[in-house]
C-alpha positions in Angstrom: 36.1 26.1 -6.6 35.4 22.4 -6.5 36.0 22.4 -2.7 33.5 25.2 -2.3 30.9 23.2 -4.2 31.5 20.1 -2.1 31.3 21.8 1.2 28.1 23.7 0.5 29.6 26.8 -1.1 28.1 29.1 -3.7 26.6 26.4 -5.9 24.8 24.8 -3.0 23.8 28.1 -1.6 22.3 29.2 -5.0 20.4 25.9 -5.2 18.9 26.4 -1.7 18.0 30.0 -2.5 16.3 28.9 -5.7 14.3 26.3 -3.8 13.3 28.8 -1.1 12.3 31.3 -3.8 10.1 28.7 -5.6 8.5 27.7 -2.3 7.7 31.3 -1.5 5.8 31.7 -4.7 3.7 28.7 -4.1 0.1 29.0 -2.9 0.2 25.5 -1.3 3.4 25.3 0.7 4.7 28.2 2.9 8.4 28.8 2.9 10.7 27.9 5.8 11.0 31.6 6.7 7.3 32.0 6.8 7.0 29.0 9.0 9.6 30.3 11.4 7.9 33.7 11.6 4.3 32.5 11.3 3.2 34.0 14.6 4.9 37.3 13.8 3.1 37.6 10.5 -0.2 36.8 12.0 0.0 39.7 14.5 2.1 42.4 12.8 0.7 42.6 9.3 0.9 46.3 8.3 -2.2 46.2 6.1 -4.5 44.4 8.5 -5.9 47.6 10.1 -7.0 49.0 6.7 -8.5 45.6 5.9 -10.3 45.5 9.2 -11.9 49.0 8.6 -13.1 48.0 5.2 -14.4 44.7 6.6 -16.3 46.5 9.5 -17.9 49.0 7.1 -19.2 46.2 4.9 -20.4 44.2 7.9 -22.4 47.1 9.3 -24.2 47.5 6.0 -24.9 43.8 5.7 -26.1 43.5 9.3 -28.4 46.5 8.9 -29.9 45.2 5.7 -30.3 41.7 7.3 -32.1 43.3 10.3 -34.5 45.2 8.0 -35.4 42.0 6.0 -36.0 40.1 9.3 -38.4 42.9 10.3 -40.3 42.6 6.9 -41.1 39.0 7.6 -41.0 35.4 6.3 -41.6 36.1 2.6 -38.9 38.7 2.4 -36.4 36.4 4.2 -37.2 33.7 1.6 -36.6 36.2 -1.2 -33.3 37.1 0.4 -32.3 33.4 0.4 -33.2 33.1 -3.3 -31.1 36.2 -4.2 -28.1 34.9 -2.2 -28.4 31.5 -4.0 -28.5 33.2 -7.4 -25.3 35.1 -6.6 -23.6 32.0 -5.2 -24.5 30.0 -8.4 -23.2 32.8 -10.6 -19.9 32.9 -8.8 -19.5 29.1 -8.9 -20.6 28.8 -12.5 -17.9 31.4 -13.4 -15.2 29.5 -11.5 -14.5 26.9 -14.2 -15.8 28.9 -17.1 -13.6 29.3 -20.1 -14.6 32.2 -22.4 -12.8 30.7 -25.4 -14.9 27.5 -25.2 -18.1 29.3 -24.4 -17.8 31.4 -27.5 -17.9 28.2 -29.5 -21.0 27.0 -27.6 -23.7 29.6 -28.0 -26.4 29.2 -25.4 -24.4 26.8 -23.2 -24.5 29.1 -20.2 -28.2 29.3 -20.5 -28.4 25.5 -19.9 -26.7 26.0 -16.5 -29.4 28.4 -15.4 -32.1 26.1 -16.8 -31.0 23.4 -14.4 -30.7 25.9 -11.6 -34.3 27.2 -11.9 -35.6 23.6 -12.3 -33.9 22.7 -9.0 -35.3 25.9 -7.4 -38.8 24.9 -8.6 -38.4 21.4 -7.3 -37.1 22.4 -3.8 -39.3 25.3 -3.1 -42.4 23.8 -4.7 -42.3 21.0 -2.2 -41.7 23.2 0.8 -44.1 26.1 -0.1 -46.9 24.4 -2.1 -49.4 24.1 0.8 -48.6 27.6 2.0 -49.2 28.9 -1.5 -52.6 27.1 -1.6 -53.5 28.7 1.7 -52.7 32.1 0.4 -55.0 32.1 -2.7 -58.1 30.5 -1.2 -60.2 33.6 -1.7 -59.8 33.5 -5.5 -61.3 30.3 -7.1 -59.4 30.6 -10.4 -56.0 31.1 -8.7 -56.8 28.4 -6.1 -57.6 25.9 -8.9 -54.4 26.9 -10.8 -52.3 26.5 -7.7 -53.8 23.1 -6.7 -53.2 21.9 -10.3 -49.6 23.0 -10.1 -49.2 21.1 -6.8 -50.8 18.0 -8.2 -48.4 17.9 -11.2 -45.4 19.5 -9.5 -43.2 16.4 -9.5 -44.0 15.6 -13.1 -43.4 19.2 -14.2 -39.9 19.2 -12.6 -39.1 15.8 -14.0 -39.9 16.9 -17.6 -38.0 20.2 -17.2 -34.9 18.2 -16.1 -35.3 15.8 -19.0 -35.6 18.7 -21.4 -32.4 20.1 -20.0 -30.7 16.7 -20.4 -31.8 16.4 -24.0 -30.7 20.0 -24.6 -27.2 19.1 -23.3 -26.9 16.0 -25.5 -28.0 18.0 -28.6 -25.4 20.7 -28.0 -22.4 18.3 -27.7 -19.7 19.4 -30.1 -16.8 17.5 -31.4 -13.4 18.1 -29.7 -15.2 19.8 -26.8 -16.8 16.8 -25.1 -14.5 16.8 -22.1 -15.2 20.5 -21.4 -19.0 20.1 -21.8 -19.2 17.0 -19.6 -17.0 18.7 -17.0 -19.4 21.7 -17.0 -22.4 19.3 -16.7 -20.9 17.6 -13.7 -19.9 20.9 -12.1 -23.4 22.3 -12.6 -24.9 19.4 -10.7 -22.4 19.7 -7.9 -23.3 23.4 -7.5 -27.0 22.5 -7.3 -26.3 20.0 -4.5 -24.2 22.6 -2.6 -26.7 25.4 -3.0 -30.0 23.6 -2.7 -29.4 20.8 -0.3 -28.9 23.3 2.6 -31.6 25.7 1.3 -34.4 23.2 1.8 -33.6 23.1 5.5 -33.1 26.9 5.7 -36.4 27.8 4.1 -38.3 25.1 6.1 -36.8 26.7 9.3 -38.0 30.2 8.2 -41.6 29.2 7.9 -41.6 27.1 11.0 -40.6 30.2 12.9 -38.1 32.9 12.1 -36.4 32.1 15.5 -35.1 28.8 14.1 -33.5 30.6 11.1 -32.4 33.8 12.9 -30.6 32.2 15.9 -28.4 29.8 13.9 -27.6 32.4 11.3 -26.8 35.0 14.0 -24.5 32.5 15.8 -22.5 31.9 12.7 -22.0 35.6 12.2 -21.0 36.1 15.8 -18.6 33.2 15.6 -17.1 34.6 12.5 -16.7 38.1 13.8 -15.4 36.9 17.2 -12.9 34.6 15.6 -11.7 37.5 13.4 -11.2 39.9 16.4 -9.7 37.3 18.8 -7.4 36.2 16.1 -6.6 39.8 15.1 -5.5 40.9 18.6 -4.4 37.6 20.2 -3.8 35.2 17.4 -0.3 33.6 17.4 -0.8 29.8 17.1 -1.9 28.6 13.6 -4.9 26.4 13.7 -5.0 24.5 10.4 -2.6 24.6 7.5 -5.3 24.9 4.8 -6.3 28.3 6.3 -3.1 29.9 7.6 -4.8 33.0 9.0 -7.0 31.0 11.4 -5.6 30.6 14.9 -6.3 28.6 18.0 -6.8 31.8 20.0 -9.4 32.9 17.5 -11.1 29.5 17.5 -11.3 29.2 21.3 -12.3 32.8 21.9 -15.0 32.6 19.3 -16.3 29.3 20.7 -16.7 30.9 24.2 -18.3 34.1 22.7 -20.7 32.0 20.6 -21.9 29.8 23.4 -22.6 32.7 25.7 -24.3 34.7 22.9 -26.5 31.6 22.1 -27.8 31.5 25.7 -28.5 35.3 25.8 -29.9 35.6 22.3 -32.3 32.7 22.8 -33.8 34.5 25.8 -34.2 37.8 23.8 -35.5 36.4 20.5 -37.8 33.8 22.2 -40.0 36.4 23.7 -41.3 37.8 20.4 -44.2 36.0 18.7 -43.2 37.5 15.4 -40.1 35.3 15.6 -41.5 32.2 17.2 -44.9 31.7 15.5 -44.9 29.5 12.3 -46.3 30.9 9.1 -49.0 28.8 7.4 -49.3 30.9 4.3 -47.3 33.5 2.2 -48.9 36.6 3.6 -47.1 39.3 5.5 -49.5 40.1 8.3 -48.8 40.0 12.0 -48.7 36.7 13.8 -50.4 35.5 17.0 -50.0 32.0 18.4 -49.5 29.9 21.5 -45.7 30.1 21.9 -45.4 26.4 23.1 -43.5 25.1 26.1 -40.1 25.9 24.7 -40.9 29.6 24.8 -42.7 29.8 28.1 -40.5 31.3 30.8 -39.8 29.8 34.2 -38.0 31.4 37.1 -34.7 30.3 38.6 -33.9 31.4 42.1 -30.3 32.6 42.6 -28.5 30.6 45.3 -27.7 32.4 48.6 -24.0 32.1 48.1 -24.2 34.5 45.1 -22.5 37.9 45.9 -24.8 40.5 47.3 -23.8 43.0 44.6 -25.5 40.7 42.0 -28.6 42.7 41.0 -31.1 39.8 40.5 -32.4 37.3 43.0 -34.6 35.6 40.5 -33.8 35.0 36.8 -36.3 34.3 34.0 -35.2 31.5 31.8 -36.7 30.0 28.6 -36.4 26.2 28.1 -35.2 26.9 24.6 -32.1 28.5 26.0 -30.7 25.1 27.0 -31.2 24.0 23.4 -29.4 27.1 22.3 -26.3 26.2 24.4 -26.0 23.0 22.4 -26.6 24.9 19.2 -23.9 27.4 20.1 -21.4 24.6 20.8 -22.3 22.9 17.6 -22.0 26.2 15.7 -18.6 27.1 17.1 -17.1 23.6 16.4 -18.7 22.5 13.1 -19.5 25.7 11.2 -15.8 26.8 10.8 -15.2 23.6 8.8 -17.4 25.1 6.1 -14.8 27.9 6.0 -11.9 25.4 6.0 -13.6 23.6 3.1 -13.9 26.8 1.1 -10.3 27.7 1.9 -9.1 24.3 0.5 -11.4 24.7 -2.5 -9.9 28.2 -3.3 -6.4 26.9 -2.9 -7.1 24.0 -5.2 -8.2 26.5 -7.9 -5.6 29.1 -6.9 -8.0 31.9 -6.3 -8.2 34.4 -3.4 -12.0 34.8 -3.3 -15.0 33.4 -5.1 -16.0 37.0 -6.1 -15.6 40.6 -5.3 -19.2 41.7 -4.6 -18.6 42.5 -0.9 -15.6 44.9 -0.1 -13.3 43.3 2.4 -15.1 40.0 2.4 -14.9 38.7 -1.2 -18.0 37.2 -2.8 -21.4 36.0 -1.5 -20.0 32.4 -1.5 -17.2 33.5 0.8 -19.7 34.8 3.3 -22.0 31.9 3.1 -19.6 29.0 3.4 -20.1 28.5 7.2 -23.9 29.0 6.9 -24.0 26.2 4.4 -22.2 23.8 6.6 -24.4 24.5 9.6 -27.7 24.5 7.8 -26.9 21.2 6.1 -26.5 19.7 9.6 
């Protein structure tokens, strides 16, 4: 028996099996067997077809709803952004929430939302104040009220924040300081994540829906293309922090995103509803000079092109060349928002931030790449 132990017999075998079993159960380190069969698992997962159908069904509903909101106009798109931010904040607030501690701190959750809506008033007040004033010019009382709000906007937000700060200090409770200060810091991190990018997003909306719709569409296209290229062709893992991502999905999605950017820019850039800026908060139709970026010029096809090619002259918008750069940027940078979210979820040992979207997880799971692109 001693000889068996020394030569790697039952005792050593049992120890190795135990180590492998522990590594299998870990969320952070894949087992040696998983590493060896990584490409096999990426392609032949039995449940992936069911998951794909659920994901497609949810995606169709989301794309349909998104298209309807785009049709409704700038104000409705902004409202959609606000709703998304509220859902993201709720999911993130709940991530580190401990119900036992919260029961001992009545009203503590309300403080988080106080900071949230103060940040919302600060960000959107700065972006939309002049457009709000332009909207109420016909009513003297409302115009006076709005101009007064604009004048004291910064002071109002400052005192709201100070009120929240004092509220936090007054609610500090013995033996719970660490939890309360942790939640205070977590709340401010959420506000940075949610509102830093939103200021750029909303500004883009009112400068022309085109500048919001094109980047958002490219992120969706990149995400969908990466999923399908990885689903059917994926064999080479891309990054350890997100084991389902593959090089085949990344490269295929990059090509699809760049081509889509060039084509979409030509289609979207021909509608004044999408290219005209909105100077107020009304919902009426827009008419404007489209500007040089959206005025087409004609490119003559070279003689060496095959005769079966149907066009001898192609109409091109200058903005399409900008769109190529945006497509390249989207395909390379935006996935890192997803990688960041994957690492974040692994750190907290959760599968998804929420379960509000079947097959996709929560709102935060769908918006991770959008956040990374809009911040840039």
